C-alpha positions in Angstrom: -168.4 -38.4 74.8 -170.1 -35.9 72.6 -170.0 -35.6 68.9 -169.5 -32.1 67.6 -172.0 -30.2 65.4 -170.3 -31.0 62.1 -168.6 -34.4 61.5 -167.2 -36.0 58.4 -166.8 -39.7 58.0 -163.7 -40.8 55.9 -163.2 -44.3 54.7 -159.7 -45.5 53.7 -159.6 -48.9 52.2 -155.8 -49.4 52.5 -155.1 -47.2 55.5 -152.5 -45.0 53.8 -154.3 -41.7 53.3 -155.0 -40.6 56.9 -152.7 -37.6 56.7 -154.1 -36.5 53.3 -157.6 -36.9 54.5 -157.0 -35.0 57.7 -155.4 -32.2 55.7 -158.8 -31.5 54.1 -160.3 -31.1 57.6 -157.3 -28.8 58.5 -158.1 -26.7 55.4 -161.7 -26.3 56.6 -160.6 -25.3 60.1 -158.3 -22.7 58.5 -161.3 -21.4 56.6 -163.2 -21.0 59.8 -165.3 -24.2 59.9 -164.8 -26.8 62.6 -165.4 -30.3 61.5 -164.7 -33.4 63.5 -162.9 -36.1 61.4 -164.3 -39.6 61.8 -162.4 -42.5 60.2 -164.7 -45.3 59.3 -164.3 -48.8 58.0 -166.7 -51.8 58.0 -166.0 -55.4 59.0 -166.5 -56.5 55.3 -163.8 -54.0 54.2 -161.4 -55.2 56.8 -161.9 -58.8 55.8 -161.4 -58.1 52.1 -158.3 -56.0 52.5 -156.9 -58.1 55.4 -156.7 -55.3 57.9 -158.2 -55.1 61.4 -160.0 -52.5 63.4 -156.9 -51.7 65.5 -155.1 -50.7 62.3 -157.7 -48.0 61.6 -157.2 -46.5 65.1 -153.4 -46.5 64.5 -153.9 -44.7 61.1 -156.0 -42.0 62.8 -153.6 -41.6 65.7 -150.6 -41.3 63.4 -152.3 -38.8 61.1 -153.3 -36.6 64.1 -149.8 -36.7 65.5 -148.2 -35.9 62.1 -150.4 -32.9 61.4 -150.5 -31.7 65.0 -154.3 -31.9 65.1 -155.4 -30.7 68.6 -159.2 -31.0 68.2 -161.3 -34.2 68.7 -161.4 -37.0 66.2 -163.2 -40.3 66.2 -162.9 -43.9 64.9 -166.1 -45.5 63.6 -167.0 -49.2 63.8 -169.0 -48.9 60.7 -172.1 -51.0 60.1 -171.5 -53.4 63.0 -174.0 -55.9 64.4 -173.9 -58.3 67.3 -171.9 -60.8 65.3 -169.1 -58.4 64.4 -168.9 -55.8 67.1 -166.5 -57.5 69.5 -163.4 -56.9 67.5 -164.1 -53.2 67.3 -165.0 -52.6 70.9 -161.6 -51.5 72.3 -160.3 -49.5 69.4 -163.4 -47.6 68.3 -165.3 -44.7 70.0 -168.1 -44.3 67.4 -170.4 -47.2 66.7 -172.8 -47.4 63.7 -175.5 -49.8 64.9 -176.7 -51.4 61.7 -180.2 -52.9 62.2 -181.3 -52.9 58.6 -181.8 -56.7 58.5 -184.3 -56.4 61.4 -186.5 -53.7 59.7 -189.8 -55.3 58.9 -189.2 -58.1 61.4 -192.1 -58.1 63.9 -191.6 -57.5 67.6 -193.8 -59.5 69.9 -197.5 -58.6 70.1 -197.1 -57.6 73.8 -194.1 -55.3 73.0 -196.1 -53.6 70.2 -199.1 -53.1 72.4 -197.0 -51.7 75.2 -195.3 -49.3 72.8 -198.7 -48.1 71.5 -200.0 -47.6 75.0 -196.9 -45.8 76.1 -197.2 -43.3 73.3 -201.0 -43.1 73.1 -200.9 -39.5 74.1 -199.8 -38.6 70.5 -203.0 -40.1 69.0 -205.0 -37.3 67.4 -203.5 -34.2 65.8 -199.7 -34.2 66.1 -198.0 -31.0 65.2 -194.3 -31.3 64.4 -193.0 -27.8 64.1 -191.4 -27.3 60.7 -192.8 -30.6 59.3 -196.5 -30.2 59.6 -199.6 -31.6 61.4 -200.3 -35.3 61.2 -203.4 -37.3 61.9 -202.3 -40.1 64.3 -204.4 -43.1 64.9 -203.7 -46.2 67.0 -203.3 -48.1 63.7 -200.6 -45.6 62.6 -198.6 -46.2 65.8 -199.0 -50.0 65.5 -197.9 -49.9 61.9 -194.7 -48.1 62.8 -194.0 -50.5 65.7 -194.6 -53.5 63.5 -192.0 -52.3 61.0 -189.4 -50.7 63.1 -189.7 -51.7 66.8 -187.8 -54.9 66.5 -185.0 -53.1 64.6 -184.7 -50.6 67.4 -184.7 -53.3 70.0 -181.9 -55.0 68.1 -180.0 -51.7 68.3 -180.6 -51.7 72.0 -179.1 -55.2 72.4 -176.0 -54.1 70.5 -175.7 -50.9 72.4 -175.9 -52.6 75.8 -173.4 -55.2 74.7 -170.9 -52.5 73.9 -171.6 -50.8 77.2 -170.9 -54.1 79.1 -167.5 -54.4 77.3 -166.2 -50.8 77.5 -168.6 -48.6 79.4 -170.9 -45.9 78.0 -168.3 -43.4 76.8 -168.8 -43.7 73.1 -170.9 -42.2 70.3 -173.9 -44.4 69.1 -175.4 -44.0 65.7 -178.5 -45.9 64.6 -178.6 -46.8 61.0 -182.0 -47.0 59.4 -181.0 -46.3 55.8 -180.9 -49.9 54.4 -184.6 -50.3 53.8 -186.8 -50.0 50.7 -188.8 -46.9 51.6 -187.9 -43.6 53.2 -189.3 -43.0 56.7 -192.1 -40.4 56.9 -191.8 -37.7 59.6 -194.4 -39.6 61.6 -192.4 -42.8 61.3 -189.2 -41.0 62.2 -190.9 -39.5 65.3 -192.0 -42.9 66.6 -188.6 -44.5 65.7 -187.0 -41.9 67.9 -189.5 -42.6 70.6 -188.5 -46.3 70.5 -184.8 -45.3 70.6 -185.5 -43.3 73.7 -187.5 -46.2 75.2 -184.5 -48.5 74.6 -182.2 -46.1 76.5 -179.9 -45.6 73.5 -178.4 -42.1 73.8 -178.2 -41.8 70.0 -176.2 -38.9 68.7 -176.8 -39.5 65.0 -179.5 -41.4 63.0 -179.1 -42.4 59.4 -182.6 -42.5 57.7 -183.5 -43.7 54.3 -184.1 -40.9 51.7 -185.8 -41.1 48.3 -183.5 -41.6 45.3 -180.4 -43.6 44.7 -177.3 -43.2 46.8 -175.0 -45.3 44.6 -171.4 -45.8 45.5 -169.0 -43.1 44.3 -171.3 -41.2 42.0 -173.8 -38.4 42.2 -177.3 -38.6 43.8 -179.9 -40.0 41.4 -183.4 -38.7 42.2 -185.6 -35.7 42.7 -183.4 -33.1 44.5 -186.5 -31.1 45.6 -188.0 -34.2 47.2 -184.7 -34.9 48.9 -184.6 -31.3 50.2 -188.1 -31.7 51.7 -187.3 -35.0 53.3 -184.1 -33.6 54.7 -185.8 -30.6 56.2 -188.7 -32.7 57.6 -186.2 -35.0 59.3 -184.3 -32.0 60.8 -187.6 -30.7 62.2 -188.7 -34.1 63.5 -185.4 -34.7 65.3 -185.5 -31.2 66.9 -189.0 -31.9 68.2 -188.2 -35.5 69.3 -185.2 -34.3 71.3 -187.5 -32.2 73.5 -190.3 -34.8 73.6 -188.2 -37.8 74.5 -185.2 -36.3 76.3 -182.8 -37.5 73.6 -179.2 -36.1 73.4 -179.4 -32.4 72.5 -176.8 -33.0 69.8 -178.7 -35.7 68.0 -178.3 -35.1 64.2 -178.9 -36.6 60.8 -176.3 -38.9 59.3 -176.0 -39.1 55.5 -174.7 -42.6 54.5 -173.0 -43.1 51.2 -172.7 -39.3 51.2 -169.5 -39.1 49.2 -169.9 -37.6 45.7 -173.6 -36.7 46.1 -172.8 -33.2 44.7 -176.3 -32.3 43.6 -177.7 -32.5 47.2 -174.9 -30.6 48.9 -176.5 -27.2 48.3 -179.8 -28.2 49.9 -178.0 -29.7 52.8 -175.8 -26.6 53.3 -178.9 -24.3 53.0 -180.8 -26.3 55.6 -177.9 -26.4 58.1 -177.6 -22.6 57.8 -181.3 -22.0 58.1 -181.8 -24.2 61.1 -178.4 -24.2 62.8 -178.5 -28.0 62.9 -175.5 -30.3 62.6 -174.9 -33.2 60.3 -172.7 -36.2 59.9 -171.7 -37.1 56.3 -170.2 -40.5 55.8 -167.9 -41.1 52.8 -166.0 -44.3 51.9 -164.6 -45.5 48.6 -164.0 -42.0 47.2 -160.5 -42.0 48.7 -159.6 -45.3 47.2 -160.5 -44.0 43.7 -158.3 -41.0 44.3 -155.5 -43.4 45.0 -156.0 -44.9 41.5 -156.1 -41.4 40.0 -152.9 -40.5 41.7 -151.2 -43.7 40.5 -152.3 -43.1 37.0 -151.1 -39.5 37.0 -147.8 -40.7 38.4 -147.2 -42.8 35.3 -144.8 -45.8 35.1 -145.6 -48.6 37.5 -148.4 -46.5 39.0 -150.3 -46.3 35.7 -149.6 -50.0 35.0 -151.2 -50.9 38.3 -154.2 -48.6 37.7 -154.8 -50.3 34.3 -154.4 -53.8 35.7 -156.9 -53.0 38.4 -159.4 -52.0 35.7 -158.7 -55.0 33.6 -159.1 -57.5 36.5 -162.2 -55.6 37.8 -163.8 -55.9 34.4 -162.9 -59.6 34.1 -164.4 -60.3 37.6 -167.2 -57.8 37.4 -170.1 -60.0 38.5 -168.4 -61.3 41.6 -167.1 -57.8 42.6 -170.5 -56.2 42.1 -172.6 -58.8 43.8 -172.1 -57.5 47.4 -172.9 -54.0 46.2 -175.8 -54.8 43.8 -178.3 -52.5 45.6 -176.0 -49.5 45.5 -174.5 -49.5 42.0 -176.0 -49.1 38.5 -173.6 -50.1 35.8 -174.4 -50.1 32.1 -172.1 -52.8 30.7 -172.3 -51.2 27.3 -170.7 -48.0 28.7 -167.7 -49.8 30.1 -164.6 -49.5 27.9 -162.7 -52.6 26.9 -159.6 -53.5 28.8 -157.6 -53.0 25.7 -159.0 -49.5 25.3 -158.0 -48.5 28.8 -154.6 -50.0 28.3 -154.0 -47.6 25.5 -154.8 -44.5 27.7 -152.3 -42.0 29.0 -152.3 -41.4 32.7 -154.2 -38.1 32.1 -156.9 -40.0 30.1 -157.3 -42.6 32.9 -157.5 -39.9 35.6 -160.1 -37.9 33.7 -162.3 -40.9 33.0 -162.3 -41.8 36.7 -162.2 -38.4 38.4 -165.7 -37.3 39.4 -166.0 -34.2 37.2 -169.4 -34.5 35.4 -168.4 -31.6 33.1 -165.5 -33.5 31.7 -166.4 -35.3 28.5 -164.1 -38.2 29.4 -165.7 -38.8 32.8 -167.3 -42.3 32.9 -169.6 -43.0 35.8 -169.9 -46.7 34.9 -166.1 -47.1 35.0 -166.1 -45.2 38.2 -168.6 -47.5 39.9 -166.8 -50.6 38.7 -163.5 -49.4 40.1 -165.2 -48.4 43.3 -166.0 -52.0 44.0 -162.8 -53.3 42.5 -160.6 -52.6 45.5 -160.4 -56.3 46.2 -158.2 -56.5 43.1 -155.7 -54.1 44.5 -155.8 -55.9 47.9 -154.8 -59.1 46.1 -151.8 -57.3 44.7 -150.5 -57.1 48.2 -147.1 -55.4 48.6 -146.9 -54.4 45.0 -149.9 -52.1 45.5 -148.7 -50.8 48.9 -145.2 -50.0 47.5 -146.8 -48.0 44.7 -148.7 -45.9 47.2 -145.4 -45.1 48.8 -143.6 -44.4 45.5 -146.4 -42.1 44.2 -147.4 -40.6 47.5 -147.1 -37.0 46.3 -149.6 -37.6 43.4 -151.9 -39.7 45.5 -152.1 -37.5 48.5 -152.6 -34.3 46.4 -155.7 -35.9 44.8 -157.1 -37.3 48.1 -156.9 -33.9 49.8 -158.2 -32.0 46.9 -161.1 -34.4 46.4 -162.3 -34.1 50.0 -161.6 -30.4 50.4 -162.7 -29.0 47.0 -165.5 -31.4 45.9 -166.9 -32.4 49.3 -166.2 -30.1 52.3 -166.4 -26.7 50.6 -169.8 -27.2 48.9 -171.2 -28.9 52.0 -170.0 -26.6 54.7 -168.7 -23.4 53.1 -170.0 -22.5 49.7 
């Protein structure tokens, strides 16, 4: 199973927007750009909402049939580990191997020594075309192994476990983004060496970049620095593919890639210059478009949207705790529940919609509602009924968001 050059991960908290999401991919195809849709959902999201991995597969299959989509599509077991992978094995064909917890955990001394010996030929001047020439010492290689080797070995254990359960016909991604510091080109090179040593035919790798990739809002950081890191990673991957006989379609994966508008141009420019592929993973942006559609629909839809905000504000600390490292909310910038209750549907939509040029847009409200999907989940059938009643408004917003604000600037212009 081979992942195509461009792929786009789409999260859907409540599994109702598959057709609207796929329509954005259809729009891209009609514009001459082939993108593989990848529906993704983590074990944590399934547990909060009360869904299961099989229901995500069903949503994807139903959307594909409804729209007559004839190209490939994938279902991602997002951020799985050995404790959670089994329930995803039979219904997923894309597995994001999350080894963030093992980064910094030391491998055995003998494994580290063996790794350094195995790759000792790179000690000296190492030229990575497009990224630069690096002075490599034995201490450099040992340092990379001490930080990342155990994590890659953990990925290998998960990968082989999946193979034992379902065979090797799936797409493995290795997630290295949940760590404090970005990987240097030299670190990335030896991480890829370790991945090859483990026999993982990784087709995407998600590195850590400088800056903040907060949920549902724009990139916070130095865009020029991101551009350099992105291009260095592309060059390092291209070199490592030939050095270590990794899959020729191995590409970068951008996690929490939704709404990172300020880095879309550098990504697009780099892809055009190099001919490389990319996987961009989005998640909660679709759930926020549901709220926008409900608010615009008025009536019960607007009432639900307002209640979700009020309850999210009341339970802010508990909702934010699992996402503390990927949100930055200024409490003083959050409107009172009474203020939001006085808004029209248009005012609510404009405050939430990610349009930085709109004076009503509130990125703090947006981040709070991004993590507030648990409130909607607790509404149960009331929320699901509203999604059906206001489907026209909701689906219009979902498609427009992915197509106009994400896919076009990333892959077209």
